[in-house]
All heavy atoms as an XYZ file, in Angstrom:
969
protein
N      19.261     42.744      6.707
C      19.945     41.503      7.070
C      20.751     41.684      8.350
O      20.677     40.861      9.251
C      20.837     41.041      5.918
C      21.638     39.811      6.247
C      21.055     38.558      6.207
C      22.971     39.916      6.630
C      21.785     37.417      6.529
C      23.710     38.790      6.949
C      23.116     37.535      6.895
N      21.522     42.754      8.410
C      22.352     42.996      9.593
C      21.506     43.162     10.857
O      21.884     42.677     11.926
C      23.236     44.228      9.391
C      24.322     44.001      8.352
O      24.642     42.826      8.065
O      24.845     44.997      7.818
N      20.361     43.841     10.724
C      19.464     44.012     11.881
C      18.903     42.666     12.325
O      18.795     42.398     13.522
C      18.322     44.958     11.531
C      18.740     46.403     11.444
C      17.581     47.305     11.055
O      16.415     46.944     11.303
O      17.862     48.376     10.492
N      18.532     41.833     11.363
C      17.989     40.509     11.683
C      19.030     39.659     12.400
O      18.733     39.016     13.413
C      17.524     39.819     10.404
C      16.942     38.445     10.641
C      16.376     37.862      9.341
N      15.838     36.557      9.585
C      16.381     35.427      9.134
N      17.454     35.458      8.388
N      15.834     34.272      9.416
N      20.246     39.660     11.887
C      21.327     38.887     12.511
C      21.602     39.398     13.923
O      21.761     38.606     14.860
C      22.599     38.923     11.634
C      23.812     38.392     12.396
C      22.387     38.135     10.354
N      21.630     40.706     14.104
C      21.875     41.276     15.425
C      20.756     40.891     16.396
O      21.022     40.566     17.567
C      22.001     42.795     15.325
N      19.517     40.904     15.929
C      18.369     40.520     16.760
C      18.483     39.053     17.180
O      18.329     38.725     18.365
C      17.077     40.763     15.975
C      15.837     40.269     16.647
N      15.299     40.867     17.769
C      15.029     39.210     16.361
C      14.214     40.212     18.133
N      14.029     39.201     17.299
N      18.757     38.185     16.219
C      18.886     36.757     16.521
C      20.033     36.499     17.486
O      19.896     35.730     18.448
C      19.087     35.959     15.230
C      17.882     35.869     14.309
C      18.288     35.320     12.952
C      16.780     35.037     14.940
N      21.156     37.127     17.236
C      22.329     36.936     18.097
C      22.025     37.401     19.525
O      22.386     36.724     20.493
C      23.527     37.698     17.534
C      24.817     37.437     18.288
C      26.018     38.107     17.625
N      26.310     37.427     16.377
C      26.430     38.039     15.197
N      26.272     39.338     15.097
N      26.724     37.344     14.120
N      21.351     38.519     19.666
C      21.015     39.029     20.997
C      20.094     38.064     21.739
O      20.292     37.802     22.936
C      20.363     40.405     20.879
N      19.104     37.507     21.037
C      18.194     36.550     21.669
C      18.915     35.250     22.024
O      18.723     34.700     23.110
C      16.993     36.266     20.770
C      16.029     37.431     20.550
C      14.909     37.009     19.606
C      15.474     37.957     21.857
N      19.741     34.772     21.106
C      20.512     33.543     21.371
C      21.407     33.730     22.591
O      21.450     32.892     23.486
C      21.363     33.202     20.147
C      22.257     31.979     20.347
C      23.485     31.995     19.476
N      24.351     33.118     19.794
C      25.249     33.615     18.952
N      25.375     33.114     17.736
N      26.013     34.623     19.308
N      22.095     34.862     22.649
C      22.995     35.129     23.769
C      22.220     35.304     25.070
O      22.685     34.890     26.138
C      23.859     36.362     23.483
C      24.858     36.124     22.360
O      25.041     34.955     21.953
O      25.446     37.113     21.890
N      21.031     35.897     24.980
C      20.178     36.048     26.168
C      19.763     34.682     26.702
O      19.806     34.432     27.910
C      18.963     36.890     25.810
C      18.038     37.186     26.964
C      16.822     37.982     26.462
N      16.059     38.525     27.547
C      15.985     39.813     27.851
N      16.630     40.705     27.116
N      15.255     40.216     28.870
N      19.352     33.795     25.797
C      18.969     32.438     26.185
C      20.142     31.735     26.861
O      20.009     31.196     27.967
C      18.501     31.645     24.964
C      18.194     30.169     25.191
C      16.952     30.006     26.063
C      18.006     29.454     23.860
N      21.276     31.747     26.206
C      22.447     31.050     26.736
C      22.909     31.635     28.068
O      23.104     30.898     29.043
C      23.593     31.102     25.733
C      24.851     30.436     26.232
C      26.020     30.577     25.286
O      25.816     30.844     24.092
O      27.150     30.419     25.779
N      23.072     32.939     28.140
C      23.596     33.537     29.370
C      22.615     33.378     30.529
O      23.035     33.145     31.666
C      23.967     35.005     29.152
O      22.829     35.776     28.851
N      21.327     33.473     30.255
C      20.331     33.297     31.316
C      20.325     31.869     31.842
O      20.230     31.642     33.057
C      18.936     33.678     30.813
O      18.890     35.046     30.474
N      20.416     30.897     30.935
C      20.454     29.499     31.367
C      21.732     29.203     32.146
O      21.690     28.523     33.174
C      20.322     28.554     30.175
C      18.922     28.440     29.591
C      18.933     27.622     28.305
C      17.963     27.831     30.607
N      22.841     29.733     31.680
C      24.111     29.477     32.363
C      24.167     30.173     33.721
O      24.799     29.676     34.643
C      25.273     29.879     31.475
C      25.379     28.933     30.259
C      26.434     29.328     29.286
N      27.735     28.908     29.795
C      28.873     29.218     29.198
N      28.877     29.942     28.099
N      30.005     28.805     29.704
N      23.471     31.302     33.866
C      23.407     31.985     35.161
C      22.561     31.182     36.154
O      22.908     31.066     37.332
C      22.844     33.394     34.994
N      21.452     30.643     35.666
C      20.548     29.879     36.541
C      21.049     28.468     36.803
O      20.778     27.898     37.861
C      19.152     29.830     35.915
N      21.751     27.901     35.836
C      22.249     26.523     35.918
C      23.741     26.551     35.573
O      24.130     26.285     34.434
C      21.488     25.627     34.935
C      19.963     25.618     35.062
C      19.320     25.023     33.819
C      19.548     24.859     36.314
N      24.604     26.896     36.540
C      26.023     27.144     36.250
C      26.791     26.001     35.606
O      27.835     26.229     34.992
C      26.609     27.485     37.627
C      25.454     27.895     38.454
C      24.269     27.146     37.932
N      26.304     24.769     35.726
C      27.043     23.646     35.135
C      26.676     23.406     33.671
O      27.225     22.504     33.034
C      26.860     22.375     35.948
C      25.422     21.876     35.967
O      24.497     22.685     35.733
O      25.218     20.684     36.222
N      25.770     24.199     33.114
C      25.410     24.058     31.701
C      26.644     24.366     30.853
O      27.386     25.309     31.120
C      24.239     25.002     31.337
C      24.054     25.102     29.829
C      22.952     24.518     31.981
N      26.849     23.550     29.835
C      28.024     23.672     28.964
C      27.579     24.052     27.562
O      26.695     23.407     26.990
C      28.790     22.331     28.910
C      29.276     21.960     30.304
C      29.930     22.386     27.901
C      29.733     20.517     30.413
N      28.196     25.103     27.012
C      27.954     25.441     25.606
C      28.858     24.559     24.760
O      30.051     24.449     24.999
C      28.270     26.909     25.318
C      28.019     27.235     23.831
C      28.466     28.618     23.413
N      29.889     28.772     23.630
C      30.419     29.775     24.308
N      29.671     30.702     24.854
N      31.725     29.839     24.463
N      28.268     23.913     23.769
C      29.031     23.072     22.852
C      29.323     23.895     21.606
O      28.416     24.334     20.920
C      28.226     21.817     22.495
C      27.937     20.981     23.716
O      28.836     20.648     24.462
N      26.673     20.678     23.945
N      30.584     24.084     21.341
C      30.980     24.853     20.172
C      31.615     26.166     20.560
O      31.709     26.518     21.738
N      32.032     26.906     19.545
C      32.747     28.162     19.780
C      31.828     29.255     20.299
O      30.608     29.179     20.176
C      33.283     28.518     18.388
C      32.306     27.895     17.454
C      31.856     26.623     18.129
N      32.437     30.282     20.868
C      31.663     31.405     21.367
C      31.245     32.373     20.276
O      30.141     32.886     20.288
N      32.101     32.625     19.314
C      31.816     33.656     18.314
C      31.504     33.108     16.924
O      30.550     33.531     16.308
C      32.981     34.642     18.233
C      33.099     35.511     19.472
C      31.822     36.305     19.775
O      31.223     36.870     18.843
O      31.426     36.335     20.950
N      32.283     32.212     16.434
C      32.126     31.717     15.055
C      31.016     30.672     15.001
O      31.265     29.475     14.947
C      33.442     31.140     14.544
N      29.769     31.147     15.024
C      28.632     30.242     15.012
C      27.416     30.947     14.448
O      27.417     32.153     14.261
C      28.340     29.703     16.411
C      28.075     30.795     17.437
C      27.964     30.208     18.816
N      27.901     31.254     19.821
C      27.184     31.171     20.917
N      26.475     30.089     21.168
N      27.167     32.146     21.792
N      26.382     30.172     14.197
C      25.147     30.740     13.667
C      24.535     31.700     14.688
O      24.581     31.435     15.888
C      24.142     29.632     13.341
C      24.529     28.691     12.205
C      23.536     27.537     12.131
C      24.576     29.449     10.893
N      23.918     32.776     14.224
C      23.365     33.749     15.161
C      22.084     33.287     15.854
O      21.680     33.872     16.853
C      23.085     34.970     14.286
C      22.869     34.411     12.925
C      23.788     33.216     12.835
N      21.462     32.236     15.348
C      20.163     31.823     15.881
C      20.174     30.485     16.606
O      19.124     30.006     17.006
C      19.135     31.750     14.750
C      19.411     30.599     13.816
O      20.558     30.317     13.472
N      18.363     29.914     13.401
N      21.331     29.885     16.800
C      21.379     28.530     17.326
C      22.397     28.410     18.448
O      23.491     28.970     18.363
C      21.757     27.538     16.200
O      20.853     27.721     15.121
C      21.687     26.104     16.669
N      22.029     27.661     19.482
C      22.970     27.343     20.551
C      22.755     25.883     20.940
O      21.629     25.401     21.014
C      22.815     28.287     21.772
C      21.461     28.158     22.422
C      23.920     28.051     22.787
N      23.861     25.181     21.158
C      23.811     23.798     21.598
C      24.377     23.766     23.005
O      25.516     24.178     23.229
C      24.622     22.898     20.657
C      24.404     21.442     20.958
O      24.739     20.958     22.031
N      23.833     20.718     20.006
N      23.559     23.304     23.942
C      23.944     23.271     25.352
C      23.818     21.865     25.899
O      22.912     21.119     25.513
C      23.034     24.201     26.165
C      23.020     25.670     25.767
C      21.914     26.406     26.513
C      24.368     26.315     26.015
N      24.714     21.523     26.822
C      24.625     20.235     27.507
C      24.248     20.472     28.962
O      24.724     21.409     29.605
C      25.952     19.482     27.436
O      26.126     18.940     26.150
N      23.399     19.573     29.440
C      22.924     19.601     30.816
C      23.481     18.353     31.501
O      22.868     17.279     31.441
C      21.387     19.629     30.837
C      20.819     20.841     30.161
C      20.626     20.865     28.785
C      20.498     21.970     30.906
C      20.120     21.990     28.153
C      19.988     23.107     30.285
C      19.800     23.119     28.912
N      24.663     18.469     32.117
C      25.333     17.306     32.702
C      24.440     16.550     33.689
O      23.703     17.150     34.473
C      26.538     17.915     33.416
C      26.798     19.184     32.674
C      25.439     19.692     32.288
N      24.516     15.228     33.589
C      23.765     14.365     34.486
C      22.348     14.075     34.031
O      21.640     13.315     34.679
N      21.926     14.675     32.931
C      20.575     14.457     32.427
C      20.631     13.895     31.014
O      21.607     14.089     30.289
C      19.781     15.766     32.443
C      19.578     16.378     33.835
C      18.912     17.737     33.715
C      18.766     15.462     34.729
N      19.588     13.200     30.635
C      19.485     12.599     29.309
C      18.672     13.521     28.400
O      17.553     13.917     28.747
C      18.810     11.233     29.388
C      19.568     10.217     30.221
C      20.854      9.757     29.564
O      20.910      9.711     28.319
O      21.805      9.453     30.302
N      19.222     13.836     27.248
C      18.557     14.760     26.333
C      17.184     14.268     25.891
O      16.242     15.056     25.798
C      19.441     15.068     25.124
O      19.801     13.890     24.453
N      17.039     12.972     25.650
C      15.745     12.453     25.186
C      14.654     12.658     26.235
O      13.525     13.016     25.900
C      15.861     10.971     24.803
C      16.752     10.718     23.601
C      16.312     11.445     22.335
O      15.090     11.551     22.095
O      17.187     11.912     21.606
N      14.999     12.450     27.496
C      14.022     12.673     28.569
C      13.688     14.157     28.682
O      12.522     14.545     28.838
C      14.553     12.138     29.895
C      13.552     12.268     31.022
C      14.043     11.669     32.324
O      15.091     11.006     32.348
O      13.350     11.887     33.330
N      14.719     15.004     28.607
C      14.479     16.445     28.653
C      13.582     16.895     27.504
O      12.696     17.736     27.690
C      15.800     17.209     28.606
C      16.627     17.231     29.873
C      17.957     17.917     29.623
C      15.874     17.910     31.006
N      13.811     16.333     26.324
C      13.006     16.712     25.152
C      11.517     16.503     25.402
O      10.693     17.362     25.074
C      13.420     15.895     23.925
C      14.672     16.329     23.200
C      15.030     15.310     22.134
C      14.502     17.699     22.605
N      11.170     15.373     25.973
C       9.762     15.060     26.236
C       9.165     16.087     27.189
O       8.099     16.650     26.935
C       9.619     13.630     26.813
C       8.209     13.390     27.320
C      10.012     12.594     25.775
N       9.873     16.369     28.276
C       9.337     17.267     29.289
C       9.356     18.720     28.827
O       8.444     19.491     29.165
C      10.060     17.068     30.616
C       9.786     15.711     31.185
N       8.615     15.409     31.851
C      10.500     14.569     31.139
C       8.628     14.137     32.201
N       9.765     13.607     31.786
N      10.348     19.101     28.055
C      10.364     20.463     27.512
C       9.252     20.640     26.489
O       8.617     21.702     26.434
C      11.730     20.787     26.915
C      12.856     20.965     27.937
C      14.197     21.093     27.235
C      12.596     22.161     28.838
N       8.994     19.608     25.704
C       7.889     19.673     24.744
C       6.565     19.894     25.474
O       5.741     20.705     25.042
C       7.846     18.394     23.904
C       6.748     18.442     22.859
O       6.736     19.387     22.043
O       5.884     17.541     22.869
N       6.364     19.215     26.583
C       5.148     19.398     27.382
C       5.043     20.818     27.930
O       3.942     21.309     28.185
C       5.099     18.383     28.528
C       4.917     16.929     28.111
C       5.094     16.002     29.309
C       3.563     16.718     27.450
N       6.179     21.473     28.083
C       6.218     22.858     28.560
C       6.152     23.865     27.400
O       6.253     25.068     27.619
C       7.498     23.107     29.364
C       7.528     22.423     30.698
C       6.618     23.101     31.716
O       6.407     24.326     31.637
O       6.104     22.391     32.602
N       6.019     23.350     26.169
C       5.921     24.243     25.012
C       7.254     24.731     24.477
O       7.310     25.706     23.733
N       8.336     24.042     24.837
C       9.668     24.409     24.371
C      10.085     23.430     23.276
O      10.191     22.226     23.514
C      10.712     24.358     25.517
C      10.287     25.214     26.698
C      12.101     24.734     25.003
C      10.181     26.684     26.408
N      10.321     23.945     22.079
C      10.766     23.122     20.961
C      12.290     23.174     20.892
O      12.883     24.255     20.845
C      10.157     23.620     19.656
N      12.914     22.013     20.922
C      14.359     21.904     20.786
C      14.669     20.537     20.201
O      13.753     19.772     19.914
C      15.066     22.132     22.118
S      14.522     21.088     23.469
N      15.943     20.242     20.031
C      16.331     18.991     19.399
C      17.558     18.414     20.091
O      18.381     19.158     20.623
C      16.644     19.244     17.921
O      17.164     18.084     17.317
N      17.672     17.097     20.036
C      18.861     16.440     20.583
C      19.924     16.254     19.507
O      21.093     16.088     19.813
C      18.500     15.089     21.195
N      19.524     16.279     18.258
C      20.466     16.077     17.159
C      20.776     17.370     16.444
O      20.270     18.431     16.789
N      21.604     17.267     15.438
C      21.882     18.439     14.616
C      20.733     18.634     13.637
O      19.930     17.730     13.413
C      23.206     18.249     13.867
O      23.138     17.104     13.055
N      20.656     19.808     13.060
C      19.572     20.111     12.128
C      19.567     19.150     10.940
O      18.513     18.782     10.426
C      19.687     21.552     11.635
N      20.745     18.711     10.526
C      20.818     17.825      9.363
C      20.438     16.385      9.690
O      20.322     15.556      8.800
C      22.204     17.879      8.730
S      23.532     17.469      9.860
N      20.245     16.091     10.982
C      19.828     14.737     11.353
C      18.498     14.782     12.092
O      18.270     14.020     13.018
C      20.900     14.056     12.199
O      21.058     14.736     13.421
N      17.631     15.672     11.662
C      16.330     15.846     12.302
C      15.587     14.522     12.366
O      15.540     13.772     11.406
C      15.514     16.868     11.508
O      14.279     17.072     12.114
N      15.014     14.246     13.527
C      14.273     13.000     13.715
C      15.131     11.874     14.262
O      14.617     10.858     14.692
N      16.432     12.061     14.272
C      17.331     11.041     14.795
C      17.274     11.032     16.317
O      17.137     12.072     16.945
C      18.766     11.331     14.338
O      19.666     10.500     15.015
N      17.380      9.858     16.902
C      17.396      9.766     18.359
C      18.815      9.625     18.906
O      18.997      9.616     20.109
C      16.552      8.573     18.845
O      17.068      7.382     18.252
C      15.092      8.760     18.491
N      19.791      9.519     18.036
C      21.171      9.386     18.485
C      21.803     10.735     18.746
O      21.216     11.775     18.471
N      23.012     10.725     19.313
C      23.706     11.981     19.575
C      24.057     12.703     18.284
O      24.155     12.093     17.215
C      24.955     11.556     20.340
C      25.134     10.121     20.057
C      23.783      9.564     19.718
N      24.248     13.986     18.391
C      24.574     14.821     17.248
C      25.886     14.389     16.601
O      26.923     14.328     17.270
C      24.699     16.276     17.699
O      25.337     17.051     16.722
N      25.875     14.094     15.299
C      27.127     13.760     14.615
C      28.137     14.904     14.675
O      29.339     14.675     14.715
C      26.696     13.501     13.164
C      25.232     13.266     13.216
C      24.716     13.991     14.418
N      27.639     16.120     14.731
C      28.528     17.278     14.829
C      29.274     17.262     16.152
O      30.486     17.478     16.198
C      27.723     18.583     14.686
O      27.010     18.552     13.454
C      28.618     19.798     14.735
N      28.560     16.994     17.245
C      29.220     16.949     18.554
C      30.195     15.784     18.644
O      31.259     15.904     19.255
C      28.186     16.861     19.679
C      27.259     18.065     19.839
C      26.308     17.845     21.008
C      28.035     19.352     19.995
N      29.850     14.666     18.025
C      30.767     13.515     17.984
C      32.036     13.904     17.241
O      33.150     13.647     17.712
C      30.091     12.289     17.339
C      28.955     11.783     18.241
C      31.114     11.184     17.072
C      28.070     10.745     17.594
N      31.878     14.571     16.089
C      33.034     14.994     15.297
C      33.887     16.011     16.049
O      35.106     16.079     15.846
C      32.568     15.577     13.965
N      33.261     16.781     16.923
C      34.000     17.760     17.728
C      34.757     17.102     18.868
O      35.541     17.751     19.551
C      33.035     18.810     18.298
C      32.488     19.749     17.259
S      31.139     20.816     17.867
C      31.761     21.426     19.410
N      34.502     15.811     19.098
C      35.201     15.091     20.151
C      34.589     15.254     21.533
O      35.271     15.051     22.534
N      33.308     15.591     21.594
C      32.646     15.730     22.897
C      32.594     14.385     23.602
O      32.362     13.356     22.979
C      31.232     16.275     22.727
S      31.185     17.996     22.211
N      32.794     14.419     24.900
C      32.747     13.202     25.713
C      31.307     12.725     25.864
O      30.354     13.481     25.733
C      33.359     13.474     27.086
C      34.825     13.852     27.026
C      35.385     14.126     28.431
N      34.437     14.709     29.355
C      34.340     16.012     29.634
N      35.132     16.868     29.047
N      33.447     16.440     30.511
N      31.158     11.459     26.199
C      29.844     10.820     26.324
C      28.883     11.561     27.257
O      27.732     11.775     26.901
C      30.021      9.360     26.759
C      28.734      8.560     26.767
C      28.099      8.400     25.395
O      28.823      8.388     24.392
O      26.860      8.285     25.336
N      29.312     11.981     28.454
C      28.361     12.692     29.327
C      27.833     13.989     28.703
O      26.693     14.368     28.925
C      29.169     12.999     30.590
C      30.309     12.043     30.562
C      30.596     11.756     29.116
N      28.665     14.638     27.906
C      28.246     15.870     27.222
C      27.260     15.527     26.118
O      26.236     16.197     25.947
C      29.468     16.614     26.632
C      30.488     16.947     27.720
C      29.035     17.850     25.858
C      29.969     17.760     28.859
N      27.545     14.472     25.373
C      26.652     14.039     24.289
C      25.275     13.655     24.825
O      24.255     14.002     24.220
C      27.246     12.835     23.551
C      28.504     13.077     22.735
C      29.075     11.741     22.258
C      28.216     13.990     21.571
N      25.239     12.952     25.937
C      23.967     12.449     26.482
C      23.020     13.561     26.905
O      21.812     13.391     26.857
C      24.221     11.525     27.669
C      24.622     10.135     27.258
C      24.452      9.146     28.394
N      25.071      9.555     29.643
C      26.281      9.180     30.048
N      26.989      8.365     29.313
N      26.765      9.603     31.187
N      23.557     14.686     27.348
C      22.704     15.764     27.842
C      22.616     16.967     26.928
O      22.245     18.050     27.364
N      22.948     16.793     25.640
C      23.006     17.931     24.709
C      21.654     18.215     24.058
O      20.946     17.299     23.633
C      24.054     17.670     23.635
N      21.328     19.504     23.982
C      20.125     19.966     23.294
C      20.469     21.166     22.426
O      21.267     22.013     22.813
C      19.042     20.379     24.297
C      18.441     19.274     25.146
C      17.483     19.878     26.163
C      17.725     18.251     24.281
N      19.827     21.224     21.256
C      20.011     22.350     20.337
C      18.763     23.212     20.374
O      17.654     22.737     20.190
C      20.256     21.850     18.909
C      20.407     22.965     17.888
C      20.698     22.421     16.495
N      19.826     21.333     16.090
C      18.638     21.491     15.500
N      18.161     22.684     15.271
N      17.926     20.435     15.155
N      18.972     24.507     20.636
C      17.890     25.486     20.657
C      18.083     26.433     19.483
O      19.189     26.920     19.257
C      17.907     26.296     21.952
C      17.700     25.462     23.189
C      18.784     24.929     23.868
C      16.427     25.214     23.671
C      18.605     24.163     25.005
C      16.234     24.444     24.814
C      17.324     23.917     25.478
N      17.009     26.684     18.745
C      17.056     27.615     17.624
C      16.075     28.751     17.881
O      14.961     28.528     18.368
C      16.695     26.910     16.315
O      17.645     25.907     16.022
N      16.497     29.943     17.540
C      15.707     31.151     17.737
C      15.183     31.602     16.373
O      15.902     31.548     15.385
C      16.580     32.283     18.320
C      17.369     31.832     19.537
C      15.760     33.536     18.591
C      16.560     31.468     20.724
N      13.929     32.071     16.338
C      13.360     32.625     15.109
C      13.370     34.142     15.151
O      13.364     34.743     16.230
N      13.368     34.752     13.995
C      13.437     36.222     13.977
C      12.162     36.884     14.499
O      12.150     38.075     14.774
C      13.821     36.754     12.606
C      12.890     36.339     11.494
O      11.916     35.609     11.749
O      13.145     36.748     10.350
N      11.104     36.107     14.667
C       9.870     36.648     15.248
C       9.839     36.513     16.774
O       8.940     37.052     17.418
C       8.644     35.936     14.644
C       8.510     36.117     13.142
C       8.338     37.579     12.750
O       7.513     38.276     13.312
N       9.130     38.030     11.795
N      10.803     35.785     17.350
C      10.847     35.634     18.803
C      11.181     36.970     19.468
O      11.820     37.838     18.875
C      11.881     34.590     19.222
C      11.425     33.181     18.938
O      12.097     32.434     18.242
N      10.277     32.796     19.475
N      10.728     37.092     20.722
C      10.968     38.313     21.497
C      11.793     37.992     22.740
O      11.905     36.830     23.149
C       9.635     38.931     21.958
O       8.996     38.015     22.872
C       8.706     39.217     20.775
N      12.322     39.035     23.355
C      13.074     38.866     24.598
C      12.179     38.277     25.684
O      12.629     37.433     26.481
C      13.660     40.202     25.045
N      10.923     38.671     25.711
C       9.986     38.146     26.702
C       9.778     36.640     26.509
O       9.685     35.890     27.489
C       8.649     38.881     26.620
C       8.712     40.334     27.054
C       9.308     41.268     25.999
O       9.367     40.898     24.788
O       9.735     42.370     26.376
N       9.696     36.203     25.269
C       9.549     34.765     24.999
C      10.799     34.002     25.426
O      10.694     32.888     25.953
C       9.262     34.532     23.515
C       7.882     34.995     23.101
C       7.672     34.952     21.602
O       8.627     35.193     20.827
O       6.528     34.678     21.193
N      11.957     34.589     25.216
C      13.209     33.949     25.641
C      13.219     33.829     27.164
O      13.550     32.769     27.708
C      14.442     34.732     25.145
C      14.503     34.722     23.608
C      15.729     34.195     25.772
C      14.599     33.349     22.980
N      12.824     34.883     27.850
C      12.800     34.850     29.318
C      11.833     33.783     29.828
O      12.137     33.071     30.793
C      12.419     36.217     29.884
C      13.480     37.274     29.611
O      14.627     36.917     29.274
O      13.149     38.475     29.736
N      10.690     33.653     29.186
C       9.725     32.619     29.588
C      10.280     31.227     29.283
O      10.124     30.295     30.084
C       8.383     32.823     28.892
C       7.323     31.812     29.280
C       6.998     31.777     30.768
O       7.141     32.800     31.470
O       6.592     30.688     31.252
N      10.932     31.070     28.143
C      11.548     29.781     27.813
C      12.595     29.410     28.860
O      12.654     28.261     29.306
C      12.173     29.832     26.418
N      13.399     30.375     29.271
C      14.419     30.117     30.294
C      13.758     29.645     31.581
O      14.200     28.663     32.193
C      15.292     31.373     30.540
C      16.141     31.218     31.803
C      16.169     31.653     29.328
N      12.700     30.310     32.012
C      12.000     29.898     33.239
C      11.526     28.451     33.131
O      11.675     27.661     34.064
C      10.813     30.825     33.516
C      11.201     32.136     34.152
C       9.991     32.930     34.620
N       9.254     33.544     33.534
C       9.583     34.683     32.937
N      10.656     35.338     33.322
N       8.850     35.183     31.964
N      10.955     28.108     32.001
C      10.438     26.743     31.821
C      11.567     25.717     31.775
O      11.462     24.636     32.352
C       9.590     26.672     30.556
C       8.321     27.479     30.657
C       7.539     27.440     29.377
N       6.431     28.381     29.409
C       5.466     28.411     28.504
N       5.469     27.556     27.495
N       4.505     29.309     28.605
N      12.633     26.032     31.058
C      13.765     25.110     30.959
C      14.385     24.891     32.332
O      14.656     23.752     32.735
C      14.814     25.625     29.945
C      14.216     25.642     28.535
C      16.090     24.785     30.000
C      15.012     26.467     27.530
N      14.603     25.967     33.075
C      15.185     25.857     34.413
C      14.284     25.018     35.309
O      14.762     24.158     36.063
C      15.450     27.255     35.015
C      15.786     27.168     36.502
C      16.565     27.961     34.252
N      12.984     25.224     35.226
C      12.035     24.446     36.044
C      12.139     22.958     35.721
O      12.208     22.122     36.620
C      10.611     24.958     35.810
C       9.588     24.271     36.689
C       8.204     24.907     36.615
N       7.693     24.990     35.262
C       7.243     26.126     34.690
N       7.225     27.252     35.359
N       6.793     26.114     33.457
N      12.182     22.607     34.441
C      12.273     21.198     34.036
C      13.601     20.597     34.493
O      13.631     19.509     35.083
C      12.092     21.051     32.506
C      12.503     19.663     32.030
C      10.649     21.340     32.112
N      14.700     21.283     34.240
C      16.020     20.755     34.605
C      16.126     20.598     36.122
O      16.575     19.559     36.620
C      17.147     21.666     34.057
C      18.501     21.290     34.644
C      17.183     21.575     32.527
N      15.697     21.606     36.858
C      15.761     21.547     38.320
C      14.911     20.411     38.858
O      15.333     19.665     39.754
C      15.314     22.897     38.920
O      16.153     23.929     38.386
C      15.402     22.891     40.432
N      13.731     20.253     38.311
C      12.843     19.165     38.741
C      13.495     17.796     38.485
O      13.486     16.924     39.354
C      11.505     19.242     38.010
C      10.628     18.047     38.247
N       9.931     17.864     39.423
C      10.379     16.956     37.469
C       9.278     16.721     39.357
N       9.520     16.153     38.195
N      14.080     17.622     37.313
C      14.678     16.314     36.991
C      15.924     16.043     37.795
O      16.175     14.895     38.166
C      14.918     16.194     35.485
C      13.647     15.908     34.769
N      13.051     14.669     34.762
C      12.802     16.723     34.108
C      11.917     14.722     34.108
N      11.734     15.965     33.705
N      16.670     17.058     38.107
C      17.834     16.841     38.961
C      17.401     16.462     40.367
O      18.000     15.594     40.987
C      18.717     18.084     38.971
C      19.466     18.218     37.663
C      20.535     19.230     37.731
N      21.312     19.182     36.498
C      21.882     20.222     35.960
N      21.782     21.403     36.531
N      22.564     20.088     34.840
N      16.364     17.098     40.879
C      15.852     16.761     42.218
C      15.284     15.361     42.235
O      15.513     14.604     43.178
C      14.800     17.782     42.649
N      14.553     14.998     41.185
C      13.975     13.665     41.089
C      15.058     12.608     40.980
O      15.002     11.579     41.656
C      13.038     13.572     39.872
O      12.037     14.579     39.993
C      12.373     12.214     39.775
N      16.061     12.860     40.138
C      17.162     11.902     39.968
C      17.955     11.724     41.249
O      18.334     10.615     41.603
C      18.081     12.327     38.832
C      17.441     12.163     37.460
O      16.375     11.532     37.376
O      17.986     12.705     36.488
N      18.209     12.816     41.984
C      18.987     12.677     43.213
C      18.184     11.972     44.301
O      18.751     11.329     45.160
C      19.468     14.053     43.707
O      18.355     14.847     44.098
N      16.855     12.095     44.249
C      16.025     11.396     45.223
C      16.047      9.876     44.994
O      15.808      9.105     45.910
C      14.580     11.906     45.151
N      16.371      9.464     43.772
C      16.416      8.040     43.444
C      17.726      7.389     43.855
O      17.830      6.183     43.914
C      16.184      7.838     41.948
C      14.849      8.329     41.402
C      14.817      8.182     39.897
C      13.701      7.573     42.036
N      18.741      8.199     44.091
C      20.083      7.664     44.409
C      20.158      7.238     45.846
O      19.587      7.753     46.721
C      21.177      8.716     44.110
C      22.528      8.219     44.536
C      21.161      9.049     42.638
């Protein structure tokens, strides 16, 4: 059990730190330590989570805009609302879950794909302004 938790935590932290390094404005929603070892909720300011979900799905990245207990919901996470997150944070929030069969290489590839999608949408959105 301890090895599994350590593996999940390492992958989760790798995902989060890599995304935050590549996209410095990414916001982690929730505490740094007192959290599940396999889950991270991140907000991508200026982007809509529902739009990101579609494009990440096309890239083979499975994630969610809601909490696990509201699977299938298109609204913002009730957990983030209860935490008092502001509207811009709620609109761009995505939940990523790691499985114990995932590898560091898969996390690195997921980061590349996520960064590509986010960067593309930010460039597209700014071109419309």
